[in-house]
N, C-alpha and C positions, 0 to 999 in steps of 0.2 A: 289751455288743452289738458289733456288726458296724462295724469299724472299716474302712476301703478310699481308694481316692486318692476326690480329691473332684473333683466332676464340674465343667465347665465354669464353670458359673454358680456353682458354690463350695456349691451348697448339697443337704441331704441330703433323702431322701424315707424317709417313711412307708409301706410296704405294709400295705395295710387289708383283712383276707379276714374274714365275715362265719361264723358256725362254728355247724351246727347237728346232732350225731351226724356228721363228716364225715371218721371216722377213714383210712374207705377211700382217699379221694381226697386227704388234706391233706398228704400227705407228700409226693408227687407238685409239689401246687403250691408247696408249701415250696424244696422244693431244684429246679422253675424257678426259682424267682427267684435262688436262689444262682448257679444256673450262668447266668445272664443279666446280674446286674450285681455280681457278689463284682467286686473288683480296678475298677470301672468307676467305681462313686459310692459313698456313705455312703449307707446304708440300714438299719432298723428294719423288722421284721416285725409288725407286730400282728395276734395270733389274738382276734376279742371272741367269745367264746361265751356261744351265747344256751340255756344250760340242756342242753348236753351230757350224757348219761348211757355214752355209752362213750369210747374211751380218746383222742379229738382232744384236749384237754389236755394229755397227758400227752405224746406228741408231740409239740406245737406246741413244749413248755418243751423237749424234748431236742434239738430242732434249732434251738434258742437263737433263741424267738421270745418275745417279749411278749406271758403271757395276762391279759386283762380279765376282769371279766364284766357282762355287760349285765342287769340283774336284769326287765330286762321282755323278756315276749315279742314276738316280732316280728324282721323283715329291719331296718327302720329302726332301730327298738330298739337293734339289733347295732351297726350303722354310724355311731348316733351317739355311741352309749358309746367306741368307739374314733376315734372324730373326737379327741374330747374328750383323750383318755389320748394322742394322738399327740406324738412330741418336734419332729419336721420340721414347716413348712407343706407343704413337695407331699405331696400325698395321692395314692396311686392307691390304689382300693377293687377289688376282683375277687372274684368267688365263688371258693368250697375244692372243688368238684368237677371242676376241672382242663378243664371247658370251653374258657376261654380261655387262650390264649398270653400270658405275664405276658410274652414277648418284646417283644411288641406297643407294652409299654407304655414304651420307650424313648422311640418318637415322641412320645408324648404330654409324658411328661416335658419333651423338649425344645421342644414346644409351648410348656408353662407358663412355662419358663425364659424364654422369647421374649417372654411378654409375656398368656398369655391366661389365663382365671382359671377353663373349666373346657374339660375336653378330653374330647369322648365316644366312644368304639369305635362304629366299623359294622357289624354283622356281615354285611351285603350289600354291604358294599364289597369284598371276598371270597369267591372260592367256598369255600361252606360244605361239611365235613365231609358225606358222606351221612347224615342222620336225625341229625343232628345239633338241627334244630329240628323240632315235631311240624308236621305239616303245616298244620294249622289255624291255628295261630300264625304261621306263615309265610308263609300269603297272605293271609290273613284278617285275624285280631287285631292283631299287631304293625303291618302297616302301612296299617289302619284307623286303629288311634288314634294311630299319631305324624304319620298327616297330617292328623286334629285336633289334635291338637299345631303343628305348623306353621302349620297354618288362624287356631287360635285366637291363637297367640302370635308368629306372624310370626317364627321360629326355623330356619333353615335345618338342620335334623337330621332326616337320614331316620328313625336307629332310637334311637327316645325313652327305648326302657327296657331296653338294653343296660347290662349289669353291669359292663362293664372302662370305667374312667374316671377322669382325672385331674381335682387340682384344689387350688385353693388353699384351704387351711384359714383365712387370712384374710379370703379374699374368702366364702367363705360363713358365715363367724360373722353378718353383717350378717341374714341371708336368715330366719334365726329356726326353722330347718328341724322339723317335731313329727310328721313323719307315724313311725309306728313299721309300719309290713307294708311289704309290696311297693310302697305306693305312694309312699314316701319316693324311689324310682327317678323320678319322675313329678315329686313336688313337688319338686325338688333344680334340673330343668332350666327347669322354669313360671316360679320364684320369682327362677332366676338372669337368664332372657327379663325379667320385670316389673322386676327393678332397674338390666341395661342392662350385668351384666358380658359380658364376651367370651368368646363361646361356640364353638367349633369341633369339626369333628369329622374324624376318622380311619379308613382303612379296616383292621378284623383281622380273624385266622384264626380261624371257632366250630369247633369241634370237640363229638364227639358227647360227654354228660355220660358220665365214667369211670365212675361210679356203679354198680350193682347194683340197688341200692331206687331206690324211685318218688322222684320232686324233690318239695322240699318247695312247689315251684309249684302253687295249683288254677290252673286257667283262666279257670274264670267267676267264681270271686269275687275274685281276685287283678285280671281286665278290669275290673270292676265297681268295684273299688277306683278304677283306672285313670281309665276315665270318669268319676267322680265327681270328680274331684281337680280332671279338664283340666273341666270344667266350672265345679264351685265357682270358681277363678281367672279366669271368663271370662264376667262379666255382660252382655257384649253379646249373647253366644249363646244363655246360660241363660234372662234375663228380658228383653231390648230386642228381641229375635227375635219369640218368643211374643204379645209385648205388640202390637207392629207388626201380626203376623196376624191376631190377634182382633180390632185395632181395623181393617183393611180388610177382613175377610171379615166385619164388621157393618156396615159403609157400604157394602157389595156388596149384604145382604139387606135395608137400604132402598133403595136405589138402581133395584134391578133389581125392586123390586115396587109399583113409580110407577101401575100398575093398579089396587091395595088389597089383594092375596095374591101371596105369594112363594111360588112351585112344586117343593117339592125331594121328586121322583118324584110319591107320590100324598097327599104332604103337601103344604094351604093354608097360610102364617105370613100372619096379618097385622098387627091391634093386638096377639096373643098376645104375637107375637116381639120385641115393644116388652118383654118382660122377658129374652128373651135378650140382646138388644142391651143392658140394662142390667148384667148381670150380664157380657158380655165387657168391655167399657168398664172396670168395677168390676175384675176381673182383671187388665187392662192396665195401671189405672192404678198397681196393686199392684205390678205385676212390673217396670216403668218406674223403680217409686220403689227400690225392693231392686237394680236395676240400676245405679242412681245412687251407693245406699249404697255399694255393693261397689268401684263403680269411685273414690270416694273414700278406701277403706279402702288399693285398691293407690298411690292418689297418695301418701298418707301414708307407704307404707312405701316407697316411692322417693324420700323429700325433699320431693313440690310440693307443691304448694297444687291439689287436686283440681277448688278451685272455677272456677280458669281454662280447664278442659280441660272443662268441663260447661256452654257456652253453649248447647249445642241445645239444653238441657232449657229454659232461654227461649222459643226459638223454637219448639219444639214446643210449649210452653204457652198461645205466643200464636197460634201456625198453629191448632192444633186449635181453640181458645175461639173466635178468629174465623169458625172453619166452622160452631160449634155457633150462633155467635148469630146468624149468617145463614140457620142449617137454622130456628131458633124465629122471627125475623122472617118469611120467607117463609111460615111456615105463620101466624102475627098476620098477613099482610093477608090470609090466605084467608080466616079467622074474619072479618074485619072488613068484607072484601066480602059477607058472608052476615049482614051486619049482627047480631055476633056471638052469630045463631044456635045451638045445638047441634050442632056439629059430628061427622056419622058415622062408626062407628068403624072402620078401617080405614089404607091410607098416610099420610093424616094424622096421626093418631094416633102412626104408627110413626116419622115423621121427627121429630115434635114431640119426642119420647121422644130419639130419635137424638141431635136438635141440643142437649139440654138436658143429654147425659151426656158428650157431645164438651165440651161448655161447663166442665158439671162438673170433665173430666178435664183438660183445660188450665187451670183456674183453679188445681186443685190441683197441676201441678206445677210454674207459678207460684209460689206460696206454699213449697212446698219449693224451689225454685231460691233465693229469699227467704231462709229459715229457714236454709240450708246456705250461704248467703252472710256472713251476721251469723256463723254459729257459726266459719265459716275466719280471718272478720276476728279473734273473738274469741280464737281460739289464735296469731293472730299478734301480736296485744298480749301476751297473756299470755310467750310464749315466746321474745318480741322477735327473733323471724324478722324477716328482709327480705319 
C-alpha cells in the first residue's frame, strides 16, 4: 500500500469509495485522491464493490487500491463492508461518480484530528456546478429532510445527505449502524447525535455527476427511506405529537358540544361521538406508550437510564386522570340532582364517556411508568450499574 509522509497527528487515513459499475468515473476519483494526498499523509484507498459486472474491480486494483466485496446489496452495505476492512481509524467516505472534490476532505481530516467524531460536507456551503443537483432535490427534497433532521435531533447540519464525510471508525462502532440502503447516510448522523458524538460541518464544492448513465439514486424511494428513519428515531414527533393532537381534538369535541350536539358541517355529533372519543383516546394511549418505549431504547443506546428522563409520563398520567375524574364527578352530580333518573342521551353521556376515557388513559400511563421503573431498577441490579 501507499507509503507517504506522516501528517501532523501521525495518523493515517482510509479513503472509502462504495462502487457499483463505476468504471467510467472511478479512475478520476482515485487519481484525484492521489493528486491531493500523495506525499502529505499516509493513506489507503478501499473500493467496496457491491456486485459490479464491469471493469471497476480491475481498475481499482491496477491503481493500487484495496478491493473488498460487499455481499449484500445496497449503499449502506458497501460502506459497512469497507469500514470493517479499513486499516486506519480516520475514514473519509465519498462517492465514485466524481461529483465530490476529494481535496475538500483535507479540512475534514484536520477537524477529525482536532477532536471531532464526524465531519459532514455541506454542498450548499459553496457555489454548486450548474446542474450538479436536480432542482427538486436541491430546493425541496434535501432542504426539507435536512430541516426535519435539525428539528428532530437538534444537530446543526444543513446538508444531512452529503456523501462526502469523515469520521473516526472507533467512534462509529458504538452506533451499531445497520442500514443497508441509502438511509445509511441519515442513520449515521441520527445515531451520532443520539450518542452525543461531536459533529461538525464544512463547506465543499459539488460538481455535476461525471457519468453518462443515470445515477443509482431513486428520488422518491430513497427519500421515503430517509424520512422513515428520521421518524423512527424521533418518537416525540412520530407518536407523542399525534397522541396529543388526538387528545385535544377529542376534548374540543366534548366541550364545544355543550348544547347536546356538535355540528361539523351538516353532521351532528352527540352521544354517538363517544365512540369516536374512545377511539381517539385508545390511539393516543397506544402512541404515547410506543413513544415512551422508543425513548427508553434511545436512552439505553446512550448508556443512560430512560426512566430518569420520563418523569413527564407520570405528570401526564396524573393530570389526565384528574381531568377525567372531575368530568365523571361533574356528570355524577348532575345525575344525583336528577335523583338518579335516566339521563337523556346527548352531551352528558358524551362528557361522561370522555371523562372515563381520560381517566383510563391516565391510569394506563401511571401503570406503564411504574412498570418501566421496576424494570429499570431490575436492570440496574442485574448489571451492577450505578
